[in-house]
N, C-alpha and C positions, 0 to 999 in steps of 0.2 A: 504493501500499500505505500507505503513512503517512497518508494524510487516511483512509483507511477504519480506520483504528487510531485518531485522531482523533474521527473519529463514535463509532463503540462505545462510548470512554471519555465521552465526553461524554453517550452515553444512561444511562450503568450509574454514573455520578457525582451524588453529592445537596450542597447547601450552597452551591452557586456557580452563576451564572446562565451558560447554553451560550454567550452571544457572550462572556463573558470567559475561559468556559475554554479554549475553542481559543483566543485570545488567549496564553493563557498556557502552552498545550502546542505551539505554535507557535514561543513562546518557547523551551520546552526543547528542542525538534528545534534550532533557531539555539546555539543551548548546546552540545547534543551535535556539534555539528560539530566545534567547534576543541578536545574535548579527546582525549586520547588514546583509542584503541580498547578498553582494560582500565579506564576511567575514564567511561566513556559514560554519563550519566544524563539524565534527563530530570526539571523541577520544575514544579510548580504551587501555586499559593496558594490555600487550602483555608477559608481566610474567618481572622473571623468572620463578614464582609461580602462582599459583590461587591465586586470591584476594577475597574478601568482600566490595563490597561499603556499606556505612553506612552515609555518610551525602552530599550532593552537594549542591552549591548555585549557585542564578542569578549574584555572585559577582566570580564566576570561579573556586571557592574552591571545592576539591574534598575530601575527606576523606574514606581512605579503610584501613580492617585489613589486615595481612599480616605476616608469616611465611617463612624463617628465618627472621631473625632482621639486620642482619649484610649484605643486599642485593642491589643490584642495582635495580629497577625497570626500565621497558621500558615503556613511554608513544607513544602512535602515532597517527595519524592523518589521516582523508581524507575528502576529499571538498564534497565527495558522496558516498550513500551504494549501487553504483549502480553493483560495482565489489566485491568480498571478495578480491581481489591482489593488487587493489590500496592505501593499509595502508603504510605509510610511517613513520618514529621512528621523534618523534617532540620533548622529551627532557630526557633525564636518569635521575630519580631522587635516590639518594643513601637513604636508608632507615636506622635507628637505635634503632626504636620502633615499637611494633605492632600493634600498628597503624598510620597511615598516614594522613599529610593533607596538602594540595600540589595545588598552584594557578594552573591553565592550561591556562587560558584566562584573559584579564582583561577590561571587556564590558566599563572602562571611559580611554581606552588608548586616552592622548589626539592627536586632530589632526592632520595628518599628520606623526602618528609616527605610531610606530609597540611595541608590547609588547613581551618582551623577556623573558620568563619563568627563574625563577630559576634552576640549572641542574648543572649536569659534564660533562665533554667532554674530550679526549682526545683530548692534546696540541699539536701541532706539525705537522713532515711530516710519515705518515703514512709507507710512499714508501721505510723508509729508505735513503732516499738521505738529501742532501744539512745541514754540518753540525752545520750550524746556523739555524737550524729548529729542531734538536734533542740536548738533549734527550725527548723522549714522554714524557709527563707526564699528570695524570689526574688533572684538574680544575674546583674547583667550585665556580658558577658564580652566586652572587645573579641576583632578578629581576631587571630587567629595561626596559625605554622605550629608543627607537633608532627612531632617523630622515630615515624615510620608503626609500628618496632619498636625493641624494651629495646635501650638499647646493647650492640650486641653487642664480644663479647671481638675480632674482627676489626676491628671500628670503634676499640674503647679503643685498642688496639695499634697503632696505624696512629699516632695522635693524642701518644700516648706516646713513638714514636720522634723522635716533634718537639720532647715536653715534655724532655729531657733533653740535650737543647743549648743549649734558649733560657731559663734562667733559673729554671724550674717547679722546687717541690721537693714530693714527697708522699710523705706517711709510710706508706702501705702499699700503695697502688694497687691492680689490680685482678686477679679470677680468672679461670676459665672453662673450663667443661668440654670447651667445643670452638670452634671459631671462630666458627661460626655460633648459637649457644647466648648467651643475655646474659652481660656481662661483672655480676660480683659479688665482694662483701667489700672495696668500693671504703665509707669514710669519707664522708659528707656533705659534710667539706671537701675530701675530694678531688676529688667529684663537682663539686661546683661550681668546684675550680680546673682539671679538666679541662676544665668548659665555655669559662672562658675561653684555654686554650689553645686548643680549637679554634676559637674564634672568629679567636686571631693568624693560626693555619696557614693560617686560608683570607680573611687581609685582611682582617676583618673588626673594628668596636671591640668591645671584651672588653664584659661588661657589669660585672662585677665588681673593689670601690675597697676599698682597704683605708682611705681617709679620705674624708671626706663632699663633699671637692671633686671627687672622682674623677678624680684626676691620676695614683695610684697604683694599678697594676693590682694584684689581687691573683695571687700567683705562691707565695707560700710562706708554711708554720704555719697555723695554725686560728685566724680569728678567724671574727667577726658582721660579712662585708663590706655595704658600700653598694652599691645596684644602681642604673645606667642602665636602665630599664625597655623605653627605645624604642632601645636596641643589641645586638647579641651574643645569643649562644646562653646558658642561660642553665635556672635546674631551674624548672616548670612551676609558679605557685603552688598551693595545693590546688582553690581552683577553679577555676583552666583546666583541670586534670586529672581535676576529677569530669565536668564539662563535657563534655570531648573524651570520655570512658569512656563517657558515654552516647549520644553516637553521634546525637543533635538526640532520642532519645527520650523520653520522659517517664514518670513512674511506675512503673517496672520496677525491681526485685531487681538483674538482670543489664543489660550492655549489650546483647543477644540475646529476657530475657523475664526473666519469674517462674521457673525451674528450671535448679538444671545438673547438667549429666553429663561422664562424661572424653570425651567427643564433643564438647565446648564449651570446654576448660579444659583446664592441667596444675596440680591441685589434688589435696589428700587428703581423698579424700571420707568424709562421716561422713552417711550418710542417717539412722541411727538415732536422732542426737540434731537434725537437721534435716530436717522433713517436703519442704521444697525441693529438696535432693538426690536425684535418682531414680537413681544409680548398684543395683545390687543387693548391690553390698558394701563395705566400709569399706578403705579403706589408699591408699598411694601409687599415679598413674597408673599402671596397669600399664605399659603402655609405655615409659615411661621410668624405671621403676623397674627397674636394670642391677646393682644391689648396690656401685656406685661412685656416694658423695654427690658435689657433688648432682644429688636429679634434675631436672634443667631439661628443657626442651625446646627444639628448634630456634623462634627467632622465626620468624614466621607458618605456624608448625605445624596454628591452626587459624585459625577461619573471621575477618574483621576484620568492626568493627562500622561503625557510618552513614556514620562518617565516615574510613573507612577505614586503621584503626590495631586493631594487632595486641595480643595477649598484654594488653589491658586489664584481664583476668581472670586469675588464678592466674599460673605462670610463677617471675617473682619480683614481689617486692612493690617498689614506687620511690619515690626519695625526691623529696618539694614539698619548696620554697623553704619552708614560713611554719613560725613556733616553733608548738608548739600551741596551740589556746585554745579558747575557747568560743562559741558560734555567740550570732547577733544577732537579733533576731526582727526586724529593720528592711530592708527593701531594701537593696542594695548595687551597686554600679558597680566591677568590676575591684579586690575585696578582694585584700589582700597579708597577712593574718592579722594577729596581734599584733605592734608593735617592741620588744618584747624577750620574754625567756623567762619566761611566767608559769605552767610547770609545776613551776618549780625542779631539774630535771633535764637541760636543756638537751636539752630534748625539741623533736626535728623531726619533722613528717607522714610516715608513708608512709604509701602507698595502693596499693589493686587486689591483695592476698591475692599470695599463693604455692606453691610447687611442697609447702609443709608447714604452715608454720605459719596457725593458724587457719580450717585446712580452708573449707568451703561461707560461714561466714559473715562470713571478710574476701574474699571476694570478691566480696561484693555493691558498688555502684558507690557508694554511701552511705558506708560502710567506710571508718576513719580510725584509726591505730594511731599513738599519741605515747608509747610503751615506750624508744623509742630514742633517746638523745643523739647529736650530729652525730659523735663520733670512736666511735660503734659501728660495726661491721665484722659481717658474719655473710653466709652459704652462701646467705641470700636474700631479698638486697635486691639491687638492682642500681638501676635512674635510667635516663630519656627526656628529651631538651633539647626547647625550644620556639628559636621566635625569632622575634621581631614583624617582623610588614612593612616593606616598604619596606629591606633589607635587600640592600647590592650583591652 
């Protein structure tokens, strides 16, 4: 049966030589065998030119030879081989050598997190509107793990119960409508300290410190901390967040395409103001508008994006690491935003849109908001954390 699927797919696929295509599909079948059943997927390298697979491993690494050596190769994925048209972009891999080794997935991804493969993407608004989302620029982001869900009230409380007896001090903490809804109303500072506490609770080296020597762990007060980027839970950078939100796709307004409806996200609909909002009426999501604020939804209620992440559009806005700043037109690698506050408002970037503020406009993957300083808190702001590879 697998052989028939390979042959059918080979007949219906363009742009890759048949012998290479079959190698790629066999590679996909091998990768699938080591994944959990609910994460099973197939991979292929779609171009721009034919390649030859030379090695692959159970840890998700694939090696191929290619020419030219200054191109960007597209890796695509599918959850089954039933149709030759169900492949979607997964990651863009820029290559500089005749032989390329790249990790497509990680079978050892921490529980509750998703592996975001290293690769490049076009950051910003590809539809050419929104000056704060321009100019378009190419960004290469190294591999990392990200929480599949926005931090829930249950997860927040689990860490917080450890926090109160281990030297941490939160100004406000967080609220939540239910245990399986996103935690909200935490300040940026408390979100950062919570990430440190989560690291310590799990025996990991924290990411945030109050000194340049990275010796004093950030546990109290409101400071702009120093970061050990190779350890511990932390907030995503703005570039990490947008790459993850796109889920491997490019040139789309939302993680799933160019229109939005209540079947895809929890947000305030405004079809009269935005033609890409295809809801019939305006207002809060009717399923979650129960008269009791906030109108958040349970995490995981809507479909995941291409990387297995939920609620990357809507529900609550999410704190990012970066101070707000203007984009550069040049290519970048792992950008971390300005080194100081350029807005004059102590503004930290929030991403993703929420159940009320900014409606469909704020749910776009390119949308960015800088109006909220780190000490601000509201019931439409939450967060999720990321973790660098190689953690214990």
